[in-house]
C-alpha positions as CSV (number, residue, x, y, z in Angstrom):
1,M,11.8,70.2,20.9
2,D,9.5,72.6,18.9
3,D,8.3,71.9,15.4
4,R,11.1,73.9,13.7
5,E,13.8,71.9,15.5
6,W,12.0,68.6,14.8
7,I,11.7,69.3,11.1
8,S,15.4,70.3,10.9
9,V,16.3,66.9,12.5
10,I,14.5,64.9,9.9
11,Y,15.4,67.2,7.1
12,P,19.1,67.9,8.0
13,R,19.9,70.0,5.0
14,I,17.8,72.8,6.4
15,S,18.8,74.5,9.7
16,V,16.5,75.9,12.3
17,S,17.7,79.4,11.5
18,E,16.3,79.2,8.0
19,F,12.8,79.1,9.4
20,P,11.7,82.7,10.1
21,P,9.8,83.4,13.3
22,F,6.7,85.0,11.6
23,G,3.4,83.4,10.8
24,F,1.7,81.5,8.0
25,E,0.2,84.5,6.3
26,S,3.5,86.4,6.2
27,R,5.2,83.6,4.5
28,C,2.7,83.1,1.7
29,L,3.2,86.0,-0.6
30,I,1.3,83.9,-3.3
31,L,-1.5,81.9,-1.8
32,P,-1.8,78.3,-3.1
33,K,-4.8,77.3,-5.2
34,Q,-7.8,76.1,-3.3
35,I,-9.7,72.8,-3.8
36,S,-13.1,72.4,-2.1
37,S,-14.8,69.6,-4.1
38,R,-14.5,65.9,-3.8
39,E,-15.1,65.8,-7.5
40,N,-11.8,67.6,-8.3
41,D,-9.6,65.5,-10.6
42,K,-6.6,65.6,-8.3
43,I,-8.7,64.6,-5.3
44,K,-10.2,61.7,-7.3
45,L,-6.7,60.7,-8.4
46,Y,-5.4,60.6,-4.8
47,R,-8.4,58.5,-3.7
48,R,-7.9,56.0,-6.5
49,L,-4.2,55.7,-6.0
50,A,-4.8,55.1,-2.3
51,S,-7.1,52.2,-3.0
52,D,-6.1,50.6,-6.3
53,K,-2.8,48.7,-6.6
54,K,-3.1,48.2,-10.4
55,Y,-3.8,51.9,-10.8
56,R,-0.7,52.8,-8.8
57,R,1.4,50.6,-11.0
58,R,-0.1,52.0,-14.2
59,E,0.4,55.6,-13.2
60,N,3.7,55.0,-11.4
61,M,2.5,57.1,-8.5
62,F,1.4,56.5,-4.9
63,V,0.1,58.6,-1.9
64,L,1.7,60.0,1.2
65,E,0.0,61.3,4.3
66,G,1.6,63.2,7.2
67,I,4.5,65.5,7.9
68,R,7.1,62.9,8.5
69,L,6.6,60.9,5.4
70,I,6.3,63.9,3.1
71,T,9.5,65.4,4.7
72,D,11.4,62.2,4.2
73,A,10.3,62.0,0.6
74,V,11.5,65.6,-0.1
75,S,14.8,64.9,1.8
76,A,15.4,61.8,-0.4
77,G,14.8,63.8,-3.6
78,T,11.6,62.0,-4.4
79,E,9.5,63.8,-7.0
80,L,6.1,65.1,-5.6
81,Y,3.4,65.3,-8.2
82,C,1.3,67.5,-5.9
83,V,0.7,68.4,-2.2
84,F,-2.6,69.1,-0.4
85,A,-2.6,71.0,2.9
86,C,-5.7,71.6,4.9
87,E,-6.0,75.3,5.9
88,S,-5.9,74.7,9.7
89,A,-2.8,72.5,9.4
90,A,-1.0,75.1,7.2
91,E,-1.4,77.5,10.0
92,K,-0.6,75.1,12.8
93,Y,2.5,73.7,11.1
94,A,3.5,76.9,9.3
95,D,7.2,76.0,9.2
96,F,6.5,72.7,7.5
97,F,4.1,74.4,5.1
98,S,6.9,76.9,4.3
99,L,9.3,74.1,3.7
100,I,6.9,72.4,1.3
101,S,6.1,75.7,-0.4
102,G,9.8,76.1,-1.2
103,S,10.1,72.5,-2.5
104,I,7.5,72.5,-5.2
105,D,6.1,75.1,-7.6
106,D,2.9,76.9,-6.9
107,E,0.9,74.9,-9.5
108,R,1.4,71.7,-7.5
109,L,0.4,73.0,-4.0
110,F,-3.2,73.2,-2.9
111,L,-5.2,74.2,0.1
112,I,-8.2,72.1,1.1
113,P,-10.8,72.5,3.8
114,D,-10.6,70.3,6.9
115,S,-13.7,68.3,5.7
116,L,-11.8,67.3,2.6
117,A,-8.7,66.3,4.6
118,K,-10.9,63.9,6.6
119,F,-12.2,62.5,3.3
120,L,-8.6,61.8,2.1
121,S,-7.2,60.6,5.3
122,D,-6.3,57.0,6.1
123,T,-5.8,57.7,9.8
124,D,-8.1,58.6,12.7
125,K,-6.3,61.8,13.5
126,P,-4.9,63.3,10.3
127,Q,-2.2,66.0,10.4
128,G,-3.7,67.6,7.4
129,F,-0.9,67.1,4.8
130,F,-1.2,64.8,1.8
131,A,0.9,64.2,-1.3
132,I,1.0,62.3,-4.5
133,S,4.5,61.0,-5.3
134,R,6.2,59.4,-8.1
135,C,7.3,55.8,-7.5
136,K,11.0,55.1,-7.1
137,T,12.7,52.7,-9.6
138,L,12.8,49.2,-8.2
139,D,15.4,48.1,-10.7
140,K,16.8,44.6,-10.1
141,S,19.7,45.1,-12.6
142,F,20.9,48.2,-10.7
143,A,20.5,46.3,-7.4
144,Y,22.5,43.3,-8.7
145,D,25.3,45.6,-9.8
146,K,25.6,46.9,-6.3
147,I,26.0,43.5,-4.6
148,K,29.3,43.6,-2.8
149,S,31.5,41.2,-1.0
150,G,30.7,41.2,2.7
151,G,27.3,42.8,2.1
152,R,24.2,41.8,4.0
153,Y,20.9,41.2,2.1
154,L,17.3,40.3,2.8
155,L,15.2,38.3,0.3
156,L,11.5,38.4,1.0
157,C,9.3,35.8,-0.7
158,D,5.5,36.1,-0.8
159,I,5.2,38.4,2.2
160,Q,1.5,39.5,2.0
161,D,0.8,41.7,5.1
162,P,1.5,45.4,4.4
163,G,2.3,46.0,8.1
164,N,4.9,43.2,8.1
165,M,6.4,44.4,4.9
166,G,6.8,48.0,6.2
167,T,8.2,46.8,9.5
168,M,10.8,44.6,7.7
169,L,12.0,47.5,5.5
170,R,12.3,49.8,8.5
171,T,14.2,47.2,10.5
172,A,16.4,46.5,7.5
173,E,17.5,50.1,7.5
174,A,18.0,50.2,11.2
175,C,20.2,47.0,11.0
176,G,22.3,48.3,8.1
177,I,21.0,45.8,5.5
178,D,22.5,46.7,2.2
179,A,19.5,45.9,0.0
180,V,16.1,44.1,0.1
181,F,14.9,42.0,-2.7
182,L,11.1,41.3,-3.1
183,S,9.6,38.3,-4.9
184,D,5.8,37.9,-5.2
185,C,5.2,40.2,-2.2
186,C,2.4,42.7,-1.4
187,D,2.6,46.2,-2.9
188,I,5.2,48.3,-1.1
189,Y,3.3,51.4,-2.2
190,S,0.0,50.6,-0.4
191,P,-0.7,53.3,2.2
192,K,-0.3,50.9,5.1
193,T,3.1,49.6,3.9
194,V,4.3,53.2,3.2
195,R,3.2,54.3,6.6
196,S,4.8,51.3,8.3
197,T,8.2,52.0,6.7
198,M,8.4,55.3,8.5
199,G,10.4,56.7,5.6
200,S,12.8,53.8,5.1
201,L,11.1,53.2,1.7
202,F,12.8,56.3,0.4
203,R,16.3,55.5,1.8
204,M,16.7,51.7,1.3
205,D,17.8,50.0,-1.8
206,I,14.8,47.8,-2.8
207,A,14.3,45.7,-5.9
208,I,11.6,43.5,-7.2
209,A,13.1,40.3,-8.7
210,E,12.5,36.6,-9.2
211,I,14.0,34.9,-6.2
212,S,16.0,32.1,-7.9
213,E,17.6,34.8,-10.1
214,T,18.5,36.8,-7.1
215,V,20.0,33.8,-5.3
216,S,22.2,33.1,-8.3
217,A,23.4,36.7,-8.5
218,L,24.3,36.7,-4.8
219,K,26.1,33.4,-5.0
220,N,28.0,34.6,-8.0
221,S,29.2,37.5,-5.9
222,G,30.4,35.2,-3.1
223,I,27.5,35.8,-0.8
224,T,26.3,32.8,1.4
225,V,22.6,32.5,1.1
226,Y,20.6,31.3,4.2
227,A,17.0,30.0,4.2
228,A,14.9,30.8,7.4
229,V,13.0,27.7,8.1
230,V,11.2,25.9,10.9
231,D,13.3,22.7,11.1
232,E,15.0,21.1,14.0
233,K,17.8,19.9,11.6
234,A,18.6,23.4,10.4
235,K,21.5,25.3,11.7
236,S,20.8,27.6,14.6
237,L,20.8,31.3,13.9
238,T,23.2,31.9,16.8
239,D,25.7,29.5,15.2
240,C,25.7,31.3,11.8
241,D,28.7,33.5,11.1
242,F,27.7,36.7,9.2
243,S,31.1,38.4,9.7
244,A,31.8,37.9,5.9
245,G,28.2,39.1,5.1
246,G,25.3,36.9,3.9
247,A,21.8,36.9,2.6
248,V,18.7,35.5,4.3
249,M,15.5,34.4,2.6
250,I,12.2,34.8,4.6
251,G,8.9,33.3,3.4
252,N,5.2,33.9,3.7
253,E,3.6,34.6,7.0
254,G,1.5,31.5,7.1
255,N,3.5,29.0,5.0
256,G,7.1,30.1,5.2
257,L,9.4,29.3,2.3
258,P,8.3,26.7,-0.3
259,S,10.6,23.7,-0.1
260,D,11.9,24.3,-3.6
261,I,12.9,27.9,-2.8
262,A,14.5,26.9,0.5
263,A,16.5,24.3,-1.3
264,L,18.2,27.1,-3.3
265,A,20.0,28.3,-0.1
266,D,23.5,27.3,0.9
267,V,22.4,26.9,4.5
268,P,19.0,26.2,6.1
269,M,18.8,28.2,9.3
270,T,16.3,28.4,12.1
271,I,15.6,30.4,15.3
272,R,15.7,28.0,18.2
273,M,12.8,28.7,20.6
274,S,11.8,27.8,24.1
275,G,8.5,26.6,25.5
276,R,5.9,25.3,23.2
277,V,6.3,28.0,20.6
278,N,7.5,26.7,17.2
279,S,7.1,29.8,15.0
280,L,7.2,33.6,15.1
281,N,5.5,36.4,13.2
282,A,7.5,37.0,10.0
283,A,8.4,40.5,10.8
284,M,9.5,39.5,14.3
285,A,11.6,36.7,12.9
286,A,13.1,38.9,10.3
287,G,14.0,41.5,13.0
288,I,15.8,38.9,15.1
289,I,17.7,37.5,12.1
290,M,18.8,41.0,10.9
291,W,20.0,41.9,14.4
292,E,22.2,38.8,14.4
293,M,23.4,39.7,10.9
294,R,24.8,43.1,12.1
295,K,26.9,41.6,14.9
């Protein structure tokens, strides 16, 4: 599969035939503005957004790196504040560059040298494309309004590892979870979390909400709430019936769910394990639980 076909797969609204077979120079009737200095305001903005959680919240923006994430953002209708493309990448991935050129106005697209791309990159082998994006609204009221009978939901409490968070969101999409509620968790807009979601961040319904309030909203909608715990007396996951939907609370990587939070659930639930293992990585446990929920 060549790059034109791959882009059309992850951006289905554009067919392969819409990508003309001529090169980068022919497609750029108006060349983007160039940035060469690390002291440029937009470069400094990107760097600060990449490293500063409070600044991301204040500005309501976050950063994206790589073809797939930027394509997924555009496909989901996410507003891009600006895009940077290193010159060699714009030539190598001319079809993608053409797609981006048609998605934002000329004032928000910039060419940068390879040296500046390395300065911006959070990976060992950057593809050479970077973007600053507006944050999506994580509105709990909107999410509560969409709770439905028979729905399947994930409640994450105090998850602190960005990689775990991203993996859970990606798995939630894969398993058909209807929404994910976050309480006291790490920033979903950190570069590592965004990268770990592999685009699910843009497609999943996600809300930041206080967990007891969320549990109440779910119960009021007839949803059974389960607490994932390490407890021999808890109900085995394989004995739980999710045919009428359900919601599962999963706690912190090191400490699990606090006892007062677990007590809010209708059913304490556990994953029975063999050997001498008595706990699993939070993302692994969440994946097993979500797989059972979809059966």
